[in-house]
C-alpha positions in Angstrom: 0.0 0.0 0.0 1.4 3.4 -1.0 0.2 6.4 1.0 0.6 10.1 0.6 1.5 11.8 3.9 1.8 15.6 4.3 1.9 16.0 0.5 4.7 13.5 0.0 4.3 10.3 -1.9 6.5 7.2 -2.0 8.7 6.6 -5.0 9.7 3.0 -6.0 12.2 2.1 -8.7 10.6 0.1 -11.5 12.8 -2.9 -10.7 12.0 -2.9 -7.0 9.2 -5.0 -5.6 6.8 -4.1 -2.8 4.5 -6.8 -1.3 0.8 -6.0 -1.5 0.3 -5.7 2.2 3.5 -3.8 2.9 3.0 0.0 3.7 5.1 2.8 2.3 3.9 6.1 3.7 5.2 9.6 2.9 8.6 10.6 1.6 10.0 7.1 1.0 12.3 6.3 -1.9 13.1 2.6 -2.7 16.1 1.9 -5.0 16.7 -0.5 -7.8 16.3 -4.2 -7.1 15.1 -3.7 -3.6 12.5 -6.0 -2.1 10.0 -5.0 0.6 8.4 -8.1 1.9 5.0 -8.9 3.4 3.8 -6.8 6.3 6.8 -4.4 6.3 5.9 -0.9 7.5 8.0 2.0 6.2 6.7 5.3 7.6 8.2 8.7 6.9 7.0 11.0 9.7 8.4 14.2 8.2 12.0 13.2 7.6 12.9 11.2 4.4 13.5 7.5 4.1 15.9 6.4 1.4 16.4 2.6 0.8 19.3 1.8 -1.4 19.8 -0.6 -4.3 19.2 -4.3 -3.6 18.1 -3.8 0.0 15.9 -6.5 1.5 13.3 -5.5 4.1 11.9 -8.7 5.5 8.4 -9.5 6.9 7.0 -7.2 9.6 10.0 -5.0 9.9 9.3 -1.4 10.9 11.4 1.4 9.4 10.6 5.0 10.5 11.9 8.5 10.2 11.0 11.6 12.2 11.3 15.3 11.4 14.5 15.4 13.4 15.9 12.1 12.1 15.9 11.0 8.5 16.6 7.3 7.7 19.0 6.1 5.1 19.9 2.5 4.1 22.8 2.0 1.8 23.1 -0.6 -0.9 22.8 -4.4 -0.2 21.4 -4.0 3.4 19.3 -6.8 4.9 16.7 -5.9 7.6 15.4 -9.0 9.2 11.8 -9.9 10.3 10.4 -7.8 13.1 13.4 -5.5 13.3 12.8 -1.8 14.2 15.0 0.8 12.6 14.3 4.5 13.1 16.0 7.7 12.1 19.5 6.5 11.5 22.2 6.0 8.8 23.0 2.4 7.7 26.0 2.1 5.3 26.3 -0.5 2.6 26.3 -4.3 3.2 24.9 -4.2 6.8 22.9 -7.0 8.3 20.2 -6.2 10.9 18.9 -9.4 12.2 15.5 -10.6 13.4 14.0 -8.4 16.2 17.0 -6.1 16.4 16.5 -2.4 17.2 18.5 0.6 15.8 17.6 4.0 17.2 17.7 7.7 16.4 20.9 9.2 15.2 22.8 5.9 15.1 25.4 5.3 12.4 26.2 1.7 11.3 29.4 1.4 9.4 29.8 -0.6 6.2 29.6 -4.4 6.7 28.4 -4.2 10.3 26.2 -7.0 11.8 23.5 -6.4 14.4 22.4 -9.8 15.4 19.1 -11.2 16.7 17.4 -9.0 19.3 20.5 -6.8 19.6 20.1 -3.0 20.1 22.1 -0.1 18.7 21.2 2.8 20.9 20.6 6.5 20.3 23.5 8.4 18.6 25.7 5.3 18.7 28.4 4.9 16.1 29.4 1.4 15.0 32.8 1.3 13.1 32.8 -0.6 9.8 32.8 -4.3 10.2 31.4 -4.2 13.8 29.3 -7.0 15.3 26.8 -6.6 18.0 26.2 -10.1 19.4 22.8 -11.7 20.0 20.8 -9.7 22.5 23.7 -7.3 23.3 23.6 -3.5 23.4 25.8 -1.1 21.5 25.9 2.4 23.0 28.0 5.5 22.6 30.5 7.1 20.2 32.6 5.1 19.7 30.3 2.2 20.6 30.7 0.2 23.7 29.2 -3.3 23.1 27.9 -4.7 26.3 25.7 -7.6 27.5 22.2 -6.6 28.4 22.8 -7.4 32.1 25.3 -4.5 32.4 22.6 -2.0 33.2 24.8 0.4 35.1 27.4 0.5 32.4 24.9 1.0 29.7 23.1 3.8 31.5 26.3 5.6 32.4 27.0 6.0 28.6 23.3 6.4 27.6 22.3 9.1 30.1 24.4 11.9 28.6 23.0 11.2 25.2 19.7 12.5 26.5 17.0 10.3 24.9 14.0 12.6 25.9 15.6 15.7 24.5 16.9 14.1 21.3 13.7 12.2 20.4 10.9 14.3 22.0 12.5 17.8 22.4 11.8 17.7 26.1 14.2 18.2 28.9 14.5 15.0 31.0 12.9 16.6 34.1 9.9 17.6 32.0 9.5 14.4 29.9 6.7 12.7 31.7 4.3 10.4 29.9 1.5 13.0 29.8 3.7 15.5 27.8 5.2 12.8 25.6 1.9 11.3 24.6 0.2 14.6 24.1 3.0 15.8 21.8 3.1 12.5 19.9 -0.7 12.4 19.6 -0.7 15.9 18.1 1.9 15.0 15.5 0.3 11.7 14.6 -3.0 13.4 14.0 -1.7 14.5 10.6 -2.2 10.9 9.4 -6.0 11.7 9.4 -5.3 13.5 6.2 -3.3 10.7 4.5 -4.4 9.5 1.1 -4.1 5.9 -0.2 -2.7 6.1 -3.7 -4.2 4.1 -6.6 -2.6 0.9 -7.7 0.1 1.4 -10.3 -1.2 -0.1 -13.6 2.4 -0.8 -14.6 2.9 -3.4 -11.8 6.2 -5.3 -11.5 6.2 -8.3 -11.6 3.2 -8.4 -13.9 1.0 -10.5 -11.8 -1.1 -8.0 -9.7 -1.5 -10.3 -6.8 2.3 -10.6 -6.2 3.1 -6.9 -5.6 3.7 -3.8 -7.6 6.1 -1.0 -8.4 5.1 2.5 -7.5 4.7 5.4 -9.9 7.8 7.3 -10.9 6.5 10.5 -9.3 9.2 12.4 -7.4 8.6 12.9 -3.7 7.8 16.5 -2.7 8.8 18.4 0.4 6.8 17.8 3.5 6.0 19.9 6.6 7.9 19.4 9.8 6.2 17.0 12.2 7.3 15.3 15.4 7.5 11.7 16.4 9.3 9.2 18.5 9.6 5.5 19.3 6.7 3.5 20.7 8.3 3.1 24.2 10.3 6.1 25.6 12.3 4.2 28.1 15.3 5.9 29.7 16.9 2.6 30.6 17.8 0.2 27.8 15.7 2.5 25.6 12.9 0.3 24.4 
């Protein structure tokens, strides 16, 4: 499903493929040979989302941008099922495994691996060729890669990165759930004006039940909006 949001429409290369129940919303650009699998949700909340050539986004993965944090995937990136990737830069040939999370402002160097259920935290920088083991947490710049049980060590690095200010624009002492959810609700209200785009008659592959390519329309500029992750934890960061 292709959806116009705040005047911006997705753009999909004619050789890319989008599953019929995947969602592309807003200023999303999908490169040549990319594959967006069933149930994937790619939602541009103000900032752009650019998906490079021959990227694979697997089933039920969620890719998001916000007004503060655009999202870019380089070429030959694989995003596994149920992964959550928001507002970050992912260089070429990166593997993000099943259930992994990559958060706002992170930068994953070329050839990095983020393994099953691992987390790359806010503003974290992974050097090229890095590996975050299964379930571990990468945090800081340069990244410290720590087991999930090292809560104190993770928090000592994470706290100065200031998740509430970076993501919600709220000082930590003001960032209660009332203010966070009110602000997020106000921003997400813009989706009430979204418009589902008609099916592209030049679908690729030709069988209409197997997906389609989008029109070649160029995405237009969008108004600023505000958004953040589903769970604004200050600990391990949701």
